[in-house]
N, C-alpha and C positions, 0 to 999 in steps of 0.2 A: 457777453452772452453765456458765460459759464458761471454766473453768480450762484446758481442753485447747486452746481457740482462743488464749487469752492466752499459752500456753506458747511459741508461735511467736516472741513478742516478748520472751522472758525476758531475752535479752542486753541489752535496752535499758531495763530497769526502773530502773536506777540508772546512767545514762550521760551523759557530757558530752564534747564534742569541739569543737575550733576549727572554726567554720563553714567557713572557707576550706580545711580539710583533710578535710571530710566527703566520701567517695567517692560516686559516683552511686548505686550499689546500696544503700548504707547510707541515703542520703537518702530513696530511694523506700520502703525498709522503714519508716523513721520516719514518713513521711507516710501510709503504709498503716495503720500501727498507730494513728495519730491518727484516721484516717477510720473505723476499726473500733471506736474508743472505748476502746482499751487503753493509749494513751499520750497524754501532754500535752507539747507541745513549747514550751519557753520559751527565749527568746534572752537570755542573760546577758551583762552588760558588767562588766568589771573596775571596781569602784566606788572602789577605793582605801580610805583610812582617814579622810579628812577629811569635812567637812560637805557639800561640793559634789562631784559626780562630775566626772570628767575631761571628759565631754562637755558638762556645764553650763559648766565653765570655758572650754571652747573657744567656746561660743556667746557667753558674756559678753565674752570677749576680742575676738571678731569684731565685736561691737556696741559696743565701747568702754565696757563697764560694769564697774565695780569699786567696792569699798567704801572710800570716802575719808572716811567719817564724815558725809557729807551726809544731809539728811533723807530724800531719795528713794532713796538707794543701796540700803538694805535691801529696800525694796519692789521695786525693779528686779531685784535678785538673786532675790527670791522669784518674780517674773514669769518670769525665765529658767528657774528650776527647774520651775515649773508648765508652761511651754511645752515643756520637754524631756520631762517625764514624761507629760503628757497628750496632746500633739500630735505632737512630732517622734519620740519613741521609738516610739510606736504605728505611725506611718507607716513608719519605717525597719525596724521589726520585720517588718511585712508585706512591704516591698520586698525585704529580704534573703532571706526565706523563699521569695518568688516567684522570685527569681533562682536560688536553690539548686534549686528544683523544675524550672525551665526547663533549667538545666544538666544535671540528673540525667535528665530525660526525653530530651533531645537525645543524651546519651551512651548511654542505654538503647536508643534507636532505632538508633544506630550499631552497637551490639553485636548487636542483633537482625538488622540487615541483613548484618553480617559472617557470623553463624552461618547465616543463610538462604543466603547465597552459597556457603558451604562445603558445605551439604547439597545444593544444586542442582548443584554441580560435583563431587559425589562420583563415584567411579569406577563406570561402568556395567558390568553383566554382559551384554555384547553377544553377539548371535548365538547365543542359547541358548533352549531351550524350558524354561520354569520352572513348577514346581508350587508354588502358594501355599497356605499353611495359615493359616487364621484360627482360633486355638485357642479352645476352649470346653469346659465340663464337661457339665452337664446337657443343654444344647442341641446338643452335638456339635461336632466340628471341621469347619469349612467348607473345602472343597477346590476349587481352580480351577487349570486348566492353560492357560497362554498360550504361543503360539508366539513366534518371534523378532521378529515385528512387533507383539506385544502382543495379537493376536487370541485370543479365548477359544475353546479347543478343546473343553473338557469341564469339567463341575462335578460335585460330589458332596458328601455329608455323611457323616462317619464318627463312630462313638461308642466310642472306645477307653477313655474314662475313666468314673469313677463317675457315675451309678449303673448304666450299661449294661455297662461293662467288656468291650467287644467288641474286645479287644486283637489277637488273631491275625487276626480277620476284617478289621480296619482295616488291618493291615500288608499283607494279601493284596490289598485293594482298591487301596492306594497302589502296590503293586508292579505290578499290572495296568495302572493308569493310566500309570505311568512307562515301562513297556515299550511300551505301545501308542503313546505319543506321543514316545518317545525323549527323555524328560526328562533333563536333565543337572544341574539345580540345584533344591534344595528351599528355599523361603523361608518361614520360620516367624515369625509375628507375636509380638511380645514382651509381649502382654497376659496376661489370666487364662489359666491352664493352659498357659502357654508352655513352662515347664520340663518338664512332663509330656509335652507334645507333642514336645519336643526329644528326650526319651528314646525316644519311639515311632519317630522318624526314625532315631535311632542304631541301634535294633534292626532297622529296615528295611534300613539299609545293611549291617549285619552278616549278615543272612539272605540278602541278594541282592547280593553283591559284583559280579555280572555286569552290574548296571545302571550301575555306576560313578557313583553319585550323590554329590554334595557338598551340604552344607547350610549355611544362614546364618540367624541370628536377626536379624530386621529390626524396626525401630521401626514400630509400627502406628498411631502418633499421627495422628489425622485420618482414618483409614480409615473409621470409622463416619460421620464428617461427610460424606465423599465419597459413601458408599453411599446416603445419604438425599438427596443433592443433585439438583437438576434436571439438571445435566450428566451425572451417572451414569445418570439415567433416559433421557437421549438416547443415551448411548453403549451402554448395556446394557439396552434396554427390555424384553427378554424374560427378564431374569435377576432372581431374587428379591433383595430388598434385603439379606438376610442373607448372600448369596453374593458380593455385589459387593466386600465388604471383602477377601475372599481374592484377588480379581482385582487389587485395588490393591496388596496385599502382594507379589504376584508382580511386578507391573509396576514398582514403585518400586525393585526391585533391578535390573531389566532396564535401566531408564533413569530415574534419580532426577529429572532435570530435566523429562522429559516427564510424569511422574506427579504430582510435588509441586506443579506450577503449577495443578493442578486444585483444590487444597485451600486454604482460607483460612489464610494464614500463622500466624494466632494459634492455630490448632488443631494446628500442627506441633510446638509445644512447645520452640522454641529461643530464645524471647524472655527478656529480663531484665526482670522486672516488667512484662510486656507489656500487662497490663490496666490499668496505672496511668498510662499515657502518653496523650498526645493521639492519638486514633484516626485522625483525618484526616491528620495529619502522618505517622503510622506507615504508613498505607495508601499514601501518595504515595512515601515512601521505599522501601517494599518493591516497589512497581511498578517503580521505577528499577533495583532490584537484579535483578529478574526479567529485565527488558529487557537489562540488561548481560550477564547470564549467557547468554541466548539468542544475543546477538550474538557473544559470545566462542566459544561452542561451535558455533553453527550448528544447523540442524534437519535431522535425518535424515528425508527425505521418506517413507521406507518404514516408519518406526516411530513417527513423531510422532502424538500424540493431537490431538483437536480443540482442546483448551485451549491446547496448545503452539503449534499452527499459527496460532491466532488471535492469538498474540503477535508474529507475523512481520509486518513492515511490508507493507501492501498487501493483506493477507488478512483478510476479514471472517469473522464467525461462520458464516455460511451457506457461504461458500467453503471454510472449514476443514472443515466437515461433509461437503461434497461431495468433497473430496480423500480423506478417509478412506473414504467410501462407494465411490468409484471404485477405490481400492486394494484393498478387500475383494472387489469384484466382478471386477476385471481382473487382479489379482496385483500384484507389485511394480513400481514405476516403474523403467524401464530408462534413462531420460534425463530431463533437465529439460524438454525440449520437450513431453513427454507431458502436462505440466500444462495445456497449451492445450486438451487434449481434455476437461478437467474442466468440467462445467456451470458457467456463470457466471464462469469464469476467463478474463477478457479480456486483451488485450495489455498494457494499462496495469498491471493487477494483477500480471501475470507479470513485467513490467519492474521493479516495485518489490520483488517478493518473491524472485526467482530467486537473487540473490546470497547470500541467507541460507539457502537450501535445499540439501541435499546428497543426492546419489544415490550411495551407497557400492556399489562393485562393478558399476557400470553400464557402458553402452557407451562412454561418453566419460570418460576419467580426469579431465578438467577439471570434470565435474559433481560430483565429490567434493571440490572445492576451494572456496575463497571467491572465486575469480575469477568475475566476473559474465559471463554469456553475451555481453553487448555488447563485452566486452574480449577475447573469443576471437581476433579478428583480430590482436591484439598478440602473443598466444602463437603464432599461426600464422607470424608473421614471424620470431619467435625460432627456431621449429622449422626453418623454411626455411633460415635462416643456418647452423644446426647440421647440417642434412642428416640428421637423425635423427627417429625417431617421438616422439610426445607422451610415451608411456610411458618412453622412454629418457631424455628430457630432464628429466622431472619427478623431483625428488629428487637430481639430479646437482649437488650443492652447489658443487663446484669449478668446473664449467663455468659455472653460473649467476652465481657471484660474479665471474667474469671478464668478464661482459657490461657494456656501457656503455648505460644506459637511454636516453640521447639518441639512440642509433641506431634506436630502435623507436618513437619518438614520431610522432604525426600531429596533425591538427587537433582531434581529440577527446581524445586522451590525452597529457598532458604528462609531464615527467620524474618528478615525485612519484608519479603514478599508475602509471607503468611500473615504477618502483622497487618499489612495493608488490606489483605483479603478480609480479615476479621473486622477491621475498622469499617470496610464497605458494607459488610453484612449488618452492622448496627443500624445503618440508614441507607439501604440499597436504592440506587437510582434517585436519590434525593435531588430534586431540582434546586440549584442554588438561587434561582430567581424567586422573587417575592410573590405575594398574592395579588391577583389582578384587581385593580380598582379603576373607577371612572371619575373624571372631573365633572362638576356641575357648573356650567357658565350661567351667569345671572341673566334672566330674561330682561329684555329691553336695553341691553348693552351689546350692540352689534357693531359699532364703529367707534373710532377714537374720539369723535366729537360727543359721544354719549357719556364719556368719562368726566368726572369732576373730582377735585381734591377731597379726600376723606372717605371715599367709597372703599368698602372692604369686599374683596372678591376672591373667589377660588380660581386657581389656575394650575397649569402644568408646566414644569420646568422643561424648557426646550434646549437650553444650552448653558453650560457653566464655563466661565472664564476666570482668569486670575483676578479680575476686578469685580466680579459679581456673577449674578445669574439672570438669564433672560426667561421671562414667564409669559406663556400664552394665556391671556385672559379672555380670549374670544372676540377680539376686535380687529383681527388681521394685521396686527402690529404688536410684536412682543414688547413687553415692558421690561425695564432693567431694575433689579434689586442690587444696588451697589453693595460692595463688601461691607461697608460701614453701616449698612441698614439691615444686615442679616440676623443680627443677634444683639442682645444687650451687653454681651461681653466681647472681648477682642477676638476677631476671626483672622487666622493666618492664611487659611486656604478655604475658599468657598465650598470646595468639594467635601469638606468635613461637615458641612451643614446640609447641603442638598446635592442631588445628582440628577442627570437628565431622566425625565419620566416621573419624577416625584410630584405629588399633588401638594400644593401649599396654599395658605391663605395670605393675601397681601393687601396692603393699604395703598391707595393711589395718593401720591404726594404732590405730583405736579404733572401737567400735560402741556407739551409744546406742540401745538397743531402745525405750526410752520415747518418745523424740522421733523415732525412725526416721531417725537420722543415721549416716552412715558416713564416717569420716575416712580418706582414702587418701594415699599418697605415691608419687611416681615415683622417689624416691631409695630404691632397693631395699635399700641397706645401712644405712638409717637405723634406729636403735633405736626400739622402740615407746614407750619412756618419754620420748622427746624431744618437746618441744612443737612442734606444726605451725604454729600461728598464735597471735597475741597478741590479747587483748581490746582494744577501743578504749581509748586512754588519755584521761584527763581533762585539759582545758586551760581556762585562763581565756579570756574573750571567746568563749564557745561557745554552740552550740545544745544544750539540755539537756532531758532527760525528767523531771528532778526539779522539784518545785514551785519557782517563781521566788522568790528571797529579796527582802526589802525593799531598796529602793535606798538605799545608803549614800552619804554625801557625802565629798568629798575637797577639802582646802583649798589644796593647793600648786598654784600656777599653772604650775609647771614640768612637771607630769605630762603624758606624751605617750602616750596609749593607742594600741595597735597593732591593735585589734580591727577586724573588718570593719565593725562598727557605726560606730566612730570614723572609719574611712576614708570610709564613705559620707557621714557627716555633714560631714566636711571638704570632700568634693567638692561637696556641695550648697551649703555656705557660700561656697566659692570662686566657684561659678556666680553667686551673688547679687552 
């Protein structure tokens, strides 16, 4: 009754590979298969053709035991054989598998962190009013409109699909919402009924060209988790749980960093066997990733959520909530000093946090930069020497590069700090994230059965692993571009070619409807009958999913096993 579950591990039913060559993703797949009862992992050693194995001979040689025809020699050799089979082999078997798992988990966490970083640093659709759609069939499509700061302006539920089929009425409702709030972008969740809802928006754009709407299909992974969270209840207390997902879908396009930090990373779906790794190690690693991203980008004081503000040094959960409340009650912050008017925001917290917070388009251009307010006197000295305004000096690379940092130092700011300030003035507040772009899914391709070999489609990279990249091509099942199909030249690391969020063109190479697998290629000229990837090759000295054969013995003392088992044994003997 578990044939369908077991099919996931079909590739490993008769598999063997040198343990030192097993990649991390394959190791975790093997360990998962074993944990679920579908695979048995045995460590095999090249036994040779003689009576004693190479490892037994190594032990005997280390202990000075050999058969010289003496009465005790045969007993000693049997003792060596017993020690190897019953004690040492068992210990090394466990040790090597443990090392393999530790390596695989560490690599999986690294990949997870890299993908999370790419998603958090995805290009934001800034300064736009966005209409978010959380698709559904019987329960309707949830609608939310948010302004450029992420504030919810209006919500609704429409029923364009079966069984209600209120197609024209739904288009009219969306048009009214878009016109009333000057919506410029529609964000559609990629879950159930996504393609049907995408068609609805296409029709909306055709019927109302005057609205000048653009659309984007967005990953809604984790939206339901956020909707039911305590944080969502605090942020959107008056909003029904079913509508909060639409708000999240709109906001994550507006600023991925600000929205995705609210969601447990495991729910975002960019991990490589994320549930198979040490969860405490994973949590710590991902916390570091989030902090690094926040530091690299800075936090826009006028759009940041409570969750994002709480990641800024010096700002507590209560202070973060007070900042958002103050902004909603009093309007946008015009300068950093206005933070001191926020309840419970004291001078110490302001001093710690101000350098990470940005006020874009405010009264002081320096408030949009990474220059801390305490360092403004340094900038004032630079401006005084230039005889120009702040706005004129900022961005003037030629002038700034001609300055000598030593001319502007004082007892508080030395040459290294002044050098950093001048560098920041060259490109103040520059967002390291790229330009926002949208993918265009092909019409008529809504499910996996619509695909056929040879189709060339546009898609969005959802996940990058050590063996390739997964691409969303709009059929509710990501396709895989194997590492061997990513370029005409050798690719060592898929992340050198693509990252999560990138838009790419791919060719459909093969579709496995039974296993819901789609093989894609970024080599658009590649013939569909060409092999994309090779199955794992069998090696001696390997970890195997086959039943372990009986241990054969080898008689030649000259045998030099090269397996990981032999290497580990040799190391242990040398320590002795």
